All heavy atoms as an XYZ file, in Angstrom:
1012
protein
N      27.153     66.304     90.770
C      26.484     66.490     89.505
C      26.671     65.230     88.653
O      27.769     64.717     88.530
C      27.073     67.704     88.796
C      26.459     67.928     87.438
S      27.112     69.404     86.635
C      25.924     70.589     87.198
N      25.602     64.767     88.046
C      25.655     63.551     87.234
C      26.347     63.838     85.915
O      26.210     64.902     85.342
C      24.240     63.034     86.986
N      27.083     62.851     85.460
C      27.772     62.977     84.186
C      26.941     62.272     83.116
O      26.604     61.113     83.245
C      29.162     62.353     84.291
C      29.908     62.337     82.988
N      30.201     63.491     82.304
C      30.399     61.326     82.249
C      30.854     63.174     81.199
N      30.971     61.864     81.151
N      26.631     62.977     82.058
C      25.841     62.411     80.967
C      26.781     62.010     79.840
O      27.331     62.847     79.145
C      24.829     63.434     80.463
C      23.965     62.900     79.332
O      23.965     61.671     79.109
O      23.285     63.702     78.683
N      26.997     60.678     79.673
C      27.888     60.244     78.607
C      27.112     59.730     77.404
O      27.600     58.948     76.621
C      28.919     59.226     79.093
C      28.348     58.154     79.989
O      27.171     58.243     80.347
O      29.092     57.225     80.341
N      25.880     60.193     77.242
C      25.088     59.884     76.051
C      25.068     61.117     75.157
O      24.014     61.620     74.815
C      23.652     59.455     76.428
O      23.051     60.523     77.173
C      23.651     58.178     77.216
N      26.237     61.617     74.800
C      26.355     62.816     73.978
C      25.688     62.598     72.626
O      25.855     61.557     71.997
C      27.812     63.188     73.785
N      24.952     63.588     72.212
C      24.283     63.541     70.922
C      25.263     64.027     69.867
O      25.870     65.079     70.015
C      23.021     64.433     70.938
C      22.358     64.453     69.573
C      22.054     63.973     72.004
N      25.451     63.254     68.789
C      26.382     63.712     67.747
C      25.868     64.989     67.092
O      24.661     65.248     67.048
C      26.413     62.559     66.758
C      25.239     61.717     67.052
C      24.825     61.999     68.458
N      26.777     65.777     66.597
C      26.439     67.014     65.886
C      26.271     66.710     64.402
O      26.935     65.833     63.845
C      27.521     68.077     66.081
C      27.725     68.472     67.535
C      26.477     69.098     68.116
C      26.702     69.511     69.558
N      25.470     69.830     70.227
N      25.394     67.436     63.772
C      25.119     67.236     62.349
C      26.384     67.446     61.510
O      26.574     66.780     60.492
C      23.990     68.172     61.901
O      22.836     67.906     62.725
C      23.607     67.953     60.456
N      27.269     68.308     61.950
C      28.499     68.574     61.206
C      29.339     67.313     61.012
O      30.132     67.231     60.064
C      29.319     69.654     61.897
N      29.181     66.313     61.880
C      29.953     65.069     61.749
C      29.664     64.354     60.426
O      30.499     63.602     59.930
C      29.646     64.132     62.914
N      28.512     64.608     59.836
C      28.148     63.973     58.573
C      29.061     64.429     57.437
O      29.185     63.754     56.418
C      26.696     64.291     58.201
C      25.632     63.913     59.213
C      24.258     64.373     58.743
C      25.649     62.409     59.473
N      29.692     65.592     57.614
C      30.492     66.206     56.563
C      31.981     65.908     56.692
O      32.788     66.482     55.961
C      30.286     67.731     56.595
C      28.878     68.153     56.315
C      27.949     68.228     57.342
C      28.466     68.471     55.034
C      26.647     68.635     57.098
C      27.175     68.869     54.771
C      26.249     68.953     55.804
N      32.376     65.041     57.637
C      33.795     64.803     57.891
C      34.559     64.375     56.644
O      35.657     64.842     56.398
C      33.989     63.789     59.018
C      33.719     64.391     60.381
O      33.621     65.639     60.482
O      33.596     63.633     61.348
N      34.003     63.496     55.868
C      34.630     63.066     54.612
C      33.822     63.631     53.453
O      32.598     63.576     53.460
C      34.671     61.545     54.530
N      34.515     64.174     52.483
C      33.820     64.670     51.299
C      33.335     63.513     50.435
O      33.743     62.368     50.628
N      32.486     63.812     49.481
C      32.011     62.752     48.581
C      33.091     62.401     47.556
O      34.083     63.126     47.414
C      30.806     63.408     47.891
C      31.151     64.862     47.883
C      31.894     65.104     49.177
N      32.882     61.344     46.834
C      33.833     60.961     45.792
C      33.844     61.921     44.616
O      34.865     62.128     43.992
N      32.683     62.526     44.337
C      32.556     63.434     43.183
C      31.679     64.612     43.548
O      30.755     64.491     44.332
C      31.902     62.711     42.013
C      32.732     61.594     41.445
C      32.031     60.970     40.287
N      32.084     61.904     39.157
C      31.901     61.562     37.921
N      31.629     60.325     37.622
N      31.971     62.443     36.959
N      31.989     65.737     42.904
C      31.181     66.946     43.038
C      30.450     67.176     41.723
O      30.813     66.600     40.707
C      32.066     68.152     43.335
C      32.856     68.029     44.592
C      34.186     67.746     44.687
C      32.380     68.150     45.930
N      34.560     67.700     46.002
C      33.473     67.952     46.796
C      31.146     68.419     46.499
C      33.375     68.013     48.173
C      31.039     68.492     47.876
C      32.142     68.284     48.703
N      29.464     68.047     41.755
C      28.779     68.445     40.539
C      29.559     69.538     39.836
O      30.116     69.344     38.761
N      29.643     70.730     40.471
C      30.357     71.872     39.913
C      31.267     72.484     40.976
O      31.208     72.095     42.143
C      29.357     72.916     39.393
C      28.522     72.464     38.178
C      27.397     73.453     37.911
C      29.401     72.298     36.943
N      32.079     73.447     40.583
C      33.082     74.012     41.494
C      32.505     74.680     42.736
O      33.192     74.770     43.754
C      33.962     75.023     40.759
C      34.948     74.373     39.850
C      35.895     75.425     39.288
N      36.744     74.836     38.290
C      38.011     74.551     38.494
N      38.576     74.800     39.639
N      38.719     74.001     37.524
N      31.301     75.146     42.680
C      30.711     75.769     43.858
C      30.260     74.761     44.897
O      30.110     75.097     46.081
N      30.037     73.515     44.498
C      29.495     72.507     45.410
C      30.368     72.246     46.644
O      29.824     72.156     47.753
C      29.193     71.212     44.661
C      28.030     71.363     43.689
O      27.155     72.228     43.931
O      27.987     70.621     42.693
N      31.694     72.135     46.524
C      32.489     71.935     47.738
C      32.359     73.099     48.737
O      32.414     72.904     49.942
C      33.932     71.818     47.232
C      33.823     71.509     45.795
C      32.521     72.072     45.327
N      32.159     74.305     48.209
C      32.015     75.471     49.080
C      30.646     75.475     49.768
O      30.522     75.914     50.907
C      32.255     76.750     48.287
C      33.615     76.775     47.662
N      34.777     76.901     48.400
C      34.002     76.627     46.375
C      35.822     76.857     47.587
N      35.378     76.673     46.358
N      29.637     74.969     49.077
C      28.324     74.805     49.716
C      28.423     73.734     50.796
O      27.879     73.895     51.903
C      27.235     74.435     48.674
C      25.910     74.122     49.358
C      27.064     75.550     47.658
N      29.125     72.645     50.527
C      29.350     71.574     51.502
C      29.942     72.155     52.793
O      29.467     71.885     53.890
C      30.281     70.543     50.884
C      30.616     69.337     51.697
C      31.607     69.224     52.639
C      29.991     68.048     51.635
N      31.635     67.942     53.148
C      30.651     67.208     52.539
C      28.946     67.532     50.868
C      30.299     65.873     52.725
C      28.601     66.209     51.053
C      29.261     65.380     51.960
N      30.994     72.974     52.624
C      31.639     73.582     53.784
C      30.704     74.559     54.498
O      30.677     74.611     55.734
C      32.936     74.288     53.382
C      33.727     74.811     54.557
C      34.187     73.703     55.501
O      34.732     72.696     55.060
N      33.957     73.881     56.797
N      29.931     75.312     53.738
C      28.976     76.253     54.349
C      27.904     75.504     55.144
O      27.516     75.933     56.240
C      28.331     77.124     53.264
N      27.439     74.378     54.605
C      26.471     73.554     55.349
C      27.098     73.047     56.646
O      26.488     73.113     57.714
C      26.019     72.359     54.502
C      24.933     72.612     53.479
C      24.859     71.465     52.488
C      23.596     72.804     54.160
N      28.310     72.548     56.545
C      29.006     72.043     57.733
C      29.145     73.141     58.774
O      28.869     72.931     59.959
C      30.364     71.488     57.346
C      31.122     70.948     58.529
C      32.543     70.561     58.177
N      33.179     70.053     59.363
C      33.724     68.864     59.480
N      33.731     68.039     58.458
N      34.280     68.493     60.605
N      29.610     74.310     58.353
C      29.798     75.419     59.284
C      28.476     75.843     59.913
O      28.398     76.084     61.121
C      30.424     76.613     58.564
C      31.856     76.351     58.113
O      32.472     75.355     58.550
O      32.352     77.149     57.281
N      27.437     75.939     59.101
C      26.123     76.375     59.588
C      25.564     75.393     60.606
O      24.939     75.792     61.588
C      25.149     76.535     58.403
O      25.684     77.520     57.515
C      23.763     76.947     58.865
N      25.786     74.089     60.377
C      25.198     73.059     61.236
C      26.167     72.568     62.311
O      25.853     71.603     63.014
C      24.736     71.888     60.372
C      23.633     72.245     59.370
C      23.392     71.096     58.400
C      22.349     72.627     60.078
N      27.300     73.223     62.489
C      28.342     72.735     63.396
C      27.863     72.552     64.834
O      28.292     71.636     65.517
C      29.563     73.641     63.359
O      29.237     74.919     63.865
N      26.979     73.390     65.309
C      26.505     73.262     66.682
C      25.137     72.612     66.815
O      24.589     72.549     67.908
N      24.612     72.096     65.707
C      23.266     71.528     65.699
C      23.307     70.039     66.014
O      24.046     69.283     65.367
C      22.612     71.730     64.316
O      22.629     73.123     64.003
C      21.192     71.207     64.286
N      22.527     69.620     67.006
C      22.429     68.191     67.314
C      21.846     67.442     66.128
O      20.947     67.941     65.442
C      21.520     67.956     68.527
C      22.141     68.420     69.835
O      23.367     68.673     69.870
O      21.394     68.536     70.821
N      22.351     66.243     65.900
C      21.827     65.404     64.832
C      20.396     65.010     65.173
O      20.131     64.492     66.253
C      22.681     64.146     64.681
C      22.350     63.251     63.507
C      22.701     63.944     62.199
C      23.110     61.942     63.621
N      19.451     65.291     64.287
C      18.067     64.890     64.554
C      17.955     63.377     64.743
O      18.792     62.607     64.277
C      17.314     65.339     63.302
C      18.129     66.468     62.770
C      19.564     66.055     63.046
N      16.881     62.953     65.410
C      16.712     61.554     65.802
C      16.248     60.637     64.680
O      16.327     59.430     64.811
C      15.731     61.475     66.970
N      15.773     61.174     63.576
C      15.303     60.295     62.492
C      15.903     60.732     61.166
O      16.281     61.897     60.984
C      13.771     60.336     62.392
O      13.347     61.578     61.841
N      15.958     59.809     60.238
C      16.486     60.101     58.898
C      15.632     61.148     58.205
O      16.162     62.023     57.514
C      16.562     58.827     58.069
N      14.312     61.088     58.391
C      13.434     62.087     57.775
C      13.730     63.481     58.302
O      13.759     64.448     57.543
C      11.966     61.745     58.022
C      11.491     60.574     57.190
O      12.144     60.229     56.185
O      10.454     59.983     57.550
N      13.967     63.584     59.604
C      14.273     64.885     60.201
C      15.631     65.389     59.726
O      15.816     66.580     59.481
C      14.228     64.805     61.721
N      16.602     64.481     59.560
C      17.916     64.853     59.026
C      17.732     65.389     57.615
O      18.272     66.443     57.254
C      18.900     63.663     59.043
C      20.172     63.980     58.266
C      19.238     63.269     60.471
N      16.977     64.674     56.789
C      16.753     65.086     55.400
C      16.094     66.463     55.333
O      16.494     67.310     54.528
C      15.910     64.048     54.675
N      15.092     66.693     56.179
C      14.416     67.991     56.189
C      15.372     69.113     56.599
O      15.371     70.187     55.992
C      13.203     67.966     57.111
C      12.013     67.211     56.548
C      10.740     67.420     57.366
N      10.911     67.087     58.776
C      10.723     65.865     59.303
N      10.361     64.862     58.519
N      10.870     65.658     60.589
N      16.175     68.871     57.629
C      17.128     69.876     58.093
C      18.162     70.201     57.021
O      18.433     71.382     56.728
C      17.843     69.379     59.361
C      18.984     70.265     59.878
C      18.456     71.622     60.337
C      19.732     69.560     60.994
N      18.725     69.181     56.394
C      19.731     69.400     55.369
C      19.150     70.142     54.168
O      19.759     71.083     53.652
C      20.335     68.062     54.920
C      21.196     67.349     55.956
C      21.509     65.936     55.483
C      22.465     68.122     56.244
N      17.983     69.731     53.738
C      17.352     70.367     52.581
C      17.028     71.832     52.864
O      17.313     72.708     52.057
C      16.100     69.595     52.183
C      15.457     70.127     50.924
C      14.215     69.311     50.573
N      13.654     69.763     49.339
C      13.656     69.085     48.213
N      14.187     67.879     48.181
N      13.124     69.578     47.123
N      16.442     72.092     54.015
C      16.079     73.476     54.372
C      17.317     74.352     54.480
O      17.323     75.510     54.008
C      15.288     73.486     55.679
N      18.376     73.821     55.069
C      19.611     74.599     55.221
C      20.254     74.842     53.860
O      20.695     75.955     53.565
C      20.586     73.886     56.175
O      19.921     73.612     57.411
C      21.803     74.754     56.452
N      20.285     73.812     53.012
C      20.805     73.978     51.647
C      20.017     75.055     50.920
O      20.601     75.966     50.318
C      20.735     72.657     50.883
C      21.113     72.806     49.434
C      22.435     72.705     49.033
C      20.153     73.076     48.471
C      22.800     72.872     47.702
C      20.504     73.235     47.137
C      21.824     73.134     46.751
N      18.696     74.964     50.942
C      17.862     75.912     50.214
C      18.056     77.339     50.724
O      18.041     78.291     49.931
C      16.401     75.488     50.286
C      16.127     74.244     49.455
C      14.697     73.765     49.495
O      13.897     74.253     50.342
O      14.344     72.897     48.664
N      18.271     77.481     52.020
C      18.518     78.813     52.584
C      19.886     79.350     52.138
O      20.002     80.508     51.728
C      18.459     78.737     54.108
C      18.692     80.071     54.788
C      18.629     79.950     56.302
O      17.790     79.197     56.809
O      19.444     80.620     56.952
N      20.912     78.519     52.212
C      22.260     78.966     51.861
C      22.423     79.255     50.368
O      23.130     80.177     49.986
C      23.294     77.914     52.288
C      23.511     77.745     53.788
C      24.416     76.555     54.047
C      24.084     79.012     54.400
N      21.791     78.446     49.536
C      21.960     78.590     48.085
C      20.838     79.435     47.478
O      20.932     79.849     46.326
C      22.056     77.190     47.416
C      22.269     77.281     45.917
C      23.204     76.402     48.029
N      19.824     79.705     48.281
C      18.673     80.502     47.827
C      18.021     79.867     46.600
O      17.820     80.502     45.568
C      19.103     81.940     47.544
C      19.665     82.633     48.766
C      20.226     84.010     48.463
O      19.973     84.547     47.361
O      20.932     84.544     49.327
N      17.710     78.585     46.757
C      17.080     77.843     45.672
C      16.102     76.841     46.283
O      16.361     76.296     47.349
C      18.149     77.135     44.800
C      18.866     76.052     45.550
C      17.544     76.567     43.543
N      14.981     76.643     45.609
C      13.998     75.649     46.026
C      14.282     74.380     45.229
O      14.069     74.335     44.019
C      12.586     76.165     45.748
C      11.496     75.193     46.132
O      11.790     74.017     46.457
O      10.317     75.593     46.102
N      14.794     73.355     45.899
C      15.186     72.129     45.192
C      14.021     71.438     44.490
O      14.227     70.759     43.497
C      15.855     71.151     46.155
C      17.302     71.469     46.501
C      17.812     70.503     47.563
C      18.187     71.424     45.279
N      12.824     71.600     44.996
C      11.690     70.934     44.364
C      11.193     71.693     43.132
O      10.474     71.137     42.311
C      10.551     70.740     45.359
O      10.117     71.987     45.846
N      11.605     72.948     42.977
C      11.093     73.744     41.869
C      12.168     74.214     40.893
O      11.834     74.708     39.823
C      10.359     74.974     42.423
N      13.435     74.088     41.246
C      14.516     74.623     40.415
C      14.773     73.731     39.195
O      15.314     72.641     39.332
C      15.801     74.763     41.227
C      16.965     75.318     40.449
C      16.675     76.686     39.860
O      16.325     77.604     40.624
O      16.787     76.824     38.630
N      14.396     74.208     37.989
C      14.629     73.394     36.792
C      16.007     73.623     36.169
O      16.446     72.835     35.344
C      13.538     73.871     35.840
C      13.349     75.315     36.216
C      13.596     75.382     37.714
N      16.686     74.705     36.556
C      17.981     75.031     35.926
C      19.021     73.961     36.263
O      19.051     73.456     37.383
C      18.457     76.393     36.412
N      19.882     73.632     35.301
C      20.913     72.618     35.565
C      21.961     73.110     36.564
O      22.634     72.316     37.198
C      21.529     72.364     34.197
C      21.206     73.570     33.386
C      19.923     74.121     33.925
N      22.113     74.432     36.673
C      23.050     74.997     37.640
C      22.599     76.405     38.008
O      21.836     77.025     37.266
C      24.475     75.004     37.085
C      24.615     75.800     35.820
N      24.312     75.279     34.587
C      24.990     77.070     35.602
C      24.505     76.193     33.665
N      24.911     77.300     34.246
N      23.060     76.851     39.159
C      22.811     78.230     39.590
C      24.144     78.845     39.980
O      25.042     78.145     40.459
C      21.800     78.308     40.767
C      20.432     77.820     40.339
C      22.288     77.526     41.968
N      24.271     80.134     39.751
C      25.493     80.849     40.112
C      25.258     81.609     41.406
O      24.260     82.329     41.544
C      25.896     81.836     39.011
C      27.097     82.659     39.412
C      28.378     82.117     39.349
C      26.946     83.962     39.869
C      29.487     82.862     39.730
C      28.052     84.707     40.253
C      29.316     84.152     40.185
O      30.403     84.887     40.579
N      26.180     81.446     42.350
C      26.127     82.182     43.607
C      27.511     82.761     43.869
O      28.479     82.015     44.065
C      25.682     81.292     44.776
C      24.277     80.714     44.618
C      23.226     81.819     44.599
N      21.870     81.305     44.456
C      21.174     81.348     43.322
N      21.703     81.856     42.230
N      19.928     80.875     43.296
N      27.596     84.067     43.862
C      28.863     84.779     44.040
C      29.626     84.312     45.263
O      30.849     84.155     45.228
C      28.583     86.296     44.143
C      29.822     87.136     44.341
C      30.679     87.264     43.097
O      30.126     87.245     41.986
O      31.916     87.355     43.256
N      28.934     84.073     46.365
C      29.629     83.709     47.622
C      30.366     82.369     47.542
O      31.222     82.098     48.367
C      28.659     83.722     48.797
C      27.657     82.601     48.812
C      26.755     82.683     50.054
N      25.399     82.349     49.721
C      24.452     83.204     49.358
N      24.711     84.485     49.303
N      23.255     82.791     49.067
N      30.030     81.537     46.545
C      30.712     80.254     46.379
C      31.704     80.281     45.209
O      32.194     79.230     44.789
C      29.686     79.128     46.215
C      28.715     79.078     47.373
C      27.357     79.235     47.180
C      29.188     78.917     48.668
C      26.478     79.217     48.253
C      28.309     78.912     49.750
C      26.963     79.069     49.525
O      26.096     79.065     50.593
N      31.996     81.481     44.691
C      32.942     81.639     43.583
C      34.345     81.826     44.152
O      34.647     82.852     44.733
C      32.547     82.827     42.721
N      35.168     80.822     43.998
C      36.543     80.871     44.506
C      37.535     80.482     43.414
O      38.541     79.837     43.681
C      36.690     79.955     45.734
C      35.824     80.361     46.868
N      36.157     81.377     47.734
C      34.603     79.912     47.271
C      35.194     81.530     48.634
N      34.251     80.651     48.372
N      37.212     80.842     42.182
C      38.123     80.579     41.068
C      37.638     79.464     40.160
O      36.757     78.688     40.500
N      38.220     79.432     38.982
C      37.867     78.413     37.994
C      36.717     78.855     37.116
O      35.949     79.745     37.462
N      36.610     78.213     35.964
C      35.572     78.607     35.001
C      34.164     78.423     35.540
O      33.279     79.190     35.219
C      35.742     77.827     33.694
C      36.909     78.337     32.874
S      37.083     77.505     31.302
C      35.517     77.768     30.530
N      33.951     77.372     36.341
C      32.603     77.176     36.886
C      32.544     77.587     38.364
O      31.648     77.175     39.079
C      32.139     75.728     36.693
O      32.947     74.846     37.458
N      33.502     78.402     38.797
C      33.499     78.891     40.173
C      32.176     79.569     40.492
O      31.659     80.353     39.698
N      31.606     79.254     41.624
C      30.332     79.831     42.025
C      29.125     79.086     41.484
O      27.988     79.377     41.860
N      29.355     78.128     40.609
C      28.244     77.351     40.052
C      27.924     76.191     40.985
O      28.803     75.432     41.394
C      28.597     76.799     38.673
C      28.812     77.878     37.663
S      27.292     78.788     37.348
C      27.477     79.140     35.649
N      26.649     76.068     41.305
C      26.145     75.002     42.164
C      25.215     74.156     41.306
O      24.417     74.691     40.535
C      25.408     75.581     43.387
C      24.833     74.484     44.265
C      26.348     76.483     44.189
N      25.303     72.846     41.457
C      24.514     71.924     40.649
C      23.400     71.316     41.501
O      23.630     70.317     42.193
C      25.449     70.839     40.086
C      24.848     70.040     38.999
N      24.597     68.689     39.110
C      24.433     70.406     37.762
C      24.060     68.258     37.988
N      23.950     69.267     37.157
N      22.199     71.905     41.474
C      21.109     71.421     42.327
C      20.802     69.936     42.157
O      20.484     69.252     43.132
C      19.906     72.281     41.904
C      20.514     73.530     41.378
C      21.798     73.089     40.714
N      20.905     69.434     40.929
C      20.576     68.022     40.714
C      21.543     67.096     41.441
O      21.148     66.050     41.953
C      20.541     67.704     39.217
C      19.707     66.464     38.930
O      18.610     66.335     39.511
O      20.172     65.619     38.154
N      22.817     67.468     41.491
C      23.791     66.668     42.252
C      23.420     66.654     43.727
O      23.534     65.622     44.391
C      25.216     67.218     42.053
O      25.569     67.092     40.673
C      26.230     66.481     42.908
N      22.954     67.777     44.236
C      22.545     67.830     45.645
C      21.294     66.983     45.884
O      21.200     66.261     46.864
C      22.340     69.283     46.089
C      23.653     69.950     46.288
C      24.367     70.678     45.377
C      24.461     69.877     47.461
N      25.563     71.078     45.917
C      25.645     70.605     47.199
C      24.303     69.286     48.713
C      26.654     70.748     48.148
C      25.306     69.438     49.653
C      26.471     70.158     49.366
N      20.338     67.088     44.965
C      19.089     66.305     45.096
C      19.341     64.804     45.034
O      18.816     64.041     45.827
C      18.128     66.653     43.944
C      17.103     67.672     44.220
C      16.085     67.748     43.072
N      16.665     68.154     41.808
C      16.723     69.412     41.384
N      16.250     70.394     42.114
N      17.261     69.686     40.222
N      20.127     64.382     44.052
C      20.278     62.954     43.760
C      21.424     62.267     44.486
O      21.387     61.053     44.664
C      20.468     62.762     42.260
C      19.266     63.132     41.460
C      19.568     62.965     39.988
N      18.481     63.469     39.181
C      17.877     62.757     38.255
N      18.253     61.534     38.014
N      16.903     63.286     37.561
N      22.457     63.025     44.850
C      23.655     62.384     45.376
C      24.080     62.892     46.751
O      24.191     62.109     47.692
C      24.841     62.576     44.390
O      24.435     62.102     43.100
C      26.068     61.824     44.850
N      24.333     64.187     46.855
C      24.974     64.707     48.069
C      24.060     64.705     49.298
O      24.468     64.242     50.372
C      25.548     66.100     47.808
C      26.605     66.149     46.699
C      27.072     67.571     46.445
C      27.771     65.236     47.005
N      22.836     65.194     49.161
C      21.931     65.164     50.322
C      21.588     63.722     50.720
O      21.646     63.392     51.913
C      20.681     66.010     50.066
C      20.938     67.524     49.976
C      19.663     68.269     49.609
C      21.551     68.081     51.248
N      21.277     62.824     49.769
C      21.053     61.419     50.154
C      22.277     60.780     50.815
O      22.136     59.974     51.737
C      20.699     60.726     48.833
C      20.108     61.812     47.996
C      20.903     63.049     48.358
N      23.477     61.137     50.358
C      24.696     60.619     50.974
C      24.772     61.026     52.449
O      25.084     60.209     53.320
C      25.930     61.142     50.234
C      27.284     60.899     50.909
C      27.619     59.416     50.900
C      28.368     61.708     50.222
N      24.464     62.272     52.740
C      24.511     62.762     54.115
C      23.462     62.077     54.989
O      23.727     61.722     56.144
C      24.346     64.275     54.139
C      25.508     65.045     53.514
C      25.123     66.497     53.251
C      26.744     64.947     54.375
N      22.274     61.861     54.444
C      21.224     61.156     55.195
C      21.654     59.717     55.466
O      21.477     59.197     56.567
C      19.871     61.213     54.440
C      18.836     60.334     55.125
C      19.381     62.659     54.360
N      22.257     59.079     54.466
C      22.750     57.707     54.642
C      23.814     57.655     55.748
O      23.825     56.738     56.577
C      23.336     57.209     53.322
C      23.875     55.806     53.369
C      24.483     55.407     52.041
O      23.805     55.551     51.010
O      25.650     54.965     52.037
N      24.689     58.630     55.772
C      25.694     58.681     56.838
C      25.034     58.816     58.206
O      25.487     58.203     59.178
C      26.655     59.848     56.603
C      27.600     59.612     55.465
C      28.511     60.798     55.272
N      29.440     60.565     54.154
C      30.330     61.425     53.747
N      30.462     62.605     54.366
N      31.122     61.132     52.743
N      23.995     59.616     58.293
C      23.292     59.782     59.574
C      22.683     58.466     60.024
O      22.724     58.126     61.210
C      22.196     60.849     59.438
N      22.154     57.703     59.092
C      21.552     56.408     59.432
C      22.596     55.410     59.920
O      22.268     54.509     60.684
C      20.819     55.833     58.222
C      19.580     56.620     57.863
C      18.902     56.100     56.606
O      19.614     55.737     55.643
O      17.671     56.071     56.599
N      23.842     55.572     59.479
C      24.901     54.631     59.870
C      25.606     55.007     61.165
O      26.403     54.212     61.667
C      25.947     54.538     58.755
C      25.451     53.793     57.549
C      26.589     53.490     56.598
N      27.469     54.630     56.442
C      27.850     55.134     55.273
N      27.421     54.595     54.166
N      28.663     56.157     55.219
N      25.364     56.203     61.679
C      26.038     56.586     62.923
C      25.602     55.655     64.044
O      24.456     55.219     64.086
C      25.690     58.031     63.298
C      26.418     59.102     62.525
C      25.931     60.479     62.954
C      27.918     59.009     62.717
N      26.510     55.370     64.974
C      26.136     54.511     66.101
C      25.001     55.150     66.886
O      24.892     56.367     66.962
C      27.398     54.431     66.955
C      28.445     55.195     66.254
C      27.864     55.843     65.048
N      24.187     54.302     67.447
C      23.050     54.811     68.221
C      23.572     55.420     69.509
O      24.109     54.738     70.356
C      22.083     53.672     68.535
C      20.903     54.157     69.338
C      19.714     53.286     69.099
O      19.053     53.504     68.090
O      19.484     52.416     69.912
N      23.422     56.726     69.636
C      23.911     57.420     70.823
C      22.808     58.176     71.541
O      22.987     58.566     72.673
C      25.019     58.413     70.462
O      24.515     59.311     69.482
C      26.247     57.689     69.943
N      21.704     58.397     70.871
C      20.648     59.172     71.485
C      19.633     58.238     72.132
O      19.122     57.340     71.493
C      19.945     60.027     70.438
C      18.800     60.842     71.039
C      18.188     61.730     70.039
N      19.127     62.811     69.801
C      18.835     63.865     69.080
N      17.672     63.987     68.519
N      19.710     64.817     68.907
N      19.321     58.453     73.408
C      18.319     57.620     74.061
C      16.922     57.968     73.565
O      16.715     59.009     72.978
C      18.476     57.977     75.537
C      19.009     59.372     75.516
C      19.865     59.472     74.276
N      16.005     57.104     73.812
C      14.607     57.411     73.513
C      14.029     56.530     72.441
O      14.732     55.985     71.608
N      12.713     56.417     72.448
C      12.031     55.518     71.520
C      12.026     55.993     70.078
O      11.808     55.221     69.183
C      10.601     55.459     72.072
C      10.431     56.742     72.825
C      11.802     57.070     73.369
N      12.288     57.278     69.821
C      12.240     57.777     68.458
C      13.479     57.446     67.655
O      13.481     57.520     66.438
N      14.559     57.093     68.307
C      15.811     56.817     67.597
C      15.809     55.398     67.079
O      15.576     54.461     67.805
C      16.982     57.033     68.563
C      18.319     56.918     67.920
C      18.564     58.083     67.017
N      19.946     58.044     66.572
C      20.450     58.903     65.751
N      19.727     59.874     65.314
N      21.685     58.805     65.387
N      16.056     55.241     65.812
C      16.087     53.914     65.208
C      17.484     53.562     64.762
O      18.274     54.426     64.418
C      15.145     53.852     64.011
C      13.710     54.039     64.433
C      12.802     53.641     63.294
N      11.432     53.819     63.698
C      10.627     52.828     64.001
N      11.038     51.596     63.953
N       9.387     53.049     64.359
N      17.753     52.288     64.751
C      19.037     51.800     64.254
C      19.051     51.851     62.736
O      18.012     51.939     62.105
C      19.244     50.361     64.722
C      19.482     50.290     66.192
C      19.668     48.866     66.599
N      20.069     48.871     67.991
C      20.895     48.012     68.507
N      21.402     47.071     67.775
N      21.215     48.075     69.781
N      20.231     51.736     62.133
C      20.297     51.694     60.678
C      19.360     50.607     60.139
O      19.226     49.552     60.726
C      21.762     51.359     60.393
C      22.488     51.863     61.604
C      21.533     51.660     62.760
N      18.735     50.908     59.037
C      17.798     49.966     58.450
C      16.413     50.075     59.068
O      15.514     49.338     58.730
N      16.225     51.026     59.998
C      14.917     51.261     60.581
C      14.545     50.318     61.700
O      13.432     50.342     62.191
N      15.479     49.460     62.128
C      15.154     48.513     63.195
C      15.237     49.196     64.547
O      16.126     49.977     64.798
C      16.121     47.332     63.158
C      16.070     46.553     61.882
C      17.055     45.382     61.911
N      18.357     45.704     62.446
C      19.373     46.197     61.744
N      19.214     46.454     60.466
N      20.531     46.424     62.308
N      14.349     48.845     65.423
C      14.432     49.313     66.805
C      15.386     48.420     67.558
O      15.550     47.260     67.231
C      13.064     49.246     67.478
C      12.113     50.291     67.031
C      10.897     50.255     67.976
N      10.004     51.328     67.669
C      10.149     52.565     68.123
N      11.128     52.877     68.885
N       9.272     53.482     67.806
N      16.032     48.967     68.609
C      16.879     48.109     69.434
C      16.026     47.042     70.112
O      14.842     47.245     70.336
C      17.486     49.059     70.465
C      16.946     50.413     70.169
C      15.987     50.326     69.049
N      16.606     45.886     70.444
C      15.837     44.866     71.139
C      15.349     45.413     72.487
O      15.968     46.312     73.051
C      16.837     43.720     71.332
C      18.155     44.238     70.949
C      17.976     45.503     70.203
N      14.234     44.877     73.010
C      13.654     45.407     74.246
C      14.664     45.501     75.394
O      14.644     46.432     76.168
C      12.530     44.423     74.591
C      12.167     43.817     73.273
C      13.445     43.802     72.466
N      15.569     44.536     75.522
C      16.545     44.566     76.604
C      17.492     45.750     76.486
O      18.031     46.222     77.465
C      17.331     43.267     76.632
N      17.707     46.233     75.265
C      18.632     47.341     75.041
C      17.969     48.691     75.194
O      18.631     49.701     75.205
C      19.241     47.232     73.651
N      16.649     48.738     75.250
C      15.959     50.033     75.352
C      15.923     50.547     76.740
O      15.946     50.010     77.721
C      14.527     49.901     74.848
C      14.474     49.856     73.373
C      13.058     49.988     72.906
N      12.874     48.953     71.888
C      11.724     48.510     71.494
N      10.631     48.923     72.013
N      11.639     47.604     70.569
């Protein structure tokens, strides 16, 4: 049996290090829920696909439409683990900082997936000899 050493990274790897700052107390719990939900999911081959996956998963877990939510924060009981703003999630922090941070991390991962759809960081294709 052939051994395939071109393992595709899992999306959960994007969450290994937390961000420098959170929006509200519920945000770290959403971060962990995203990581847990995506733990077995292969990292998509493009930054756009990563962004779509992260956004859709966030919107499902937090039950909020990021493109339509005008509220500065939303309360979700499942992310309430103490503190005055426990359970509060800050959609704007996710839109402007946290989701873009995760997409940026995906773009920086070493190229491990074969195929013409995978691009190197900065959108460059590997040189022809490397393909």
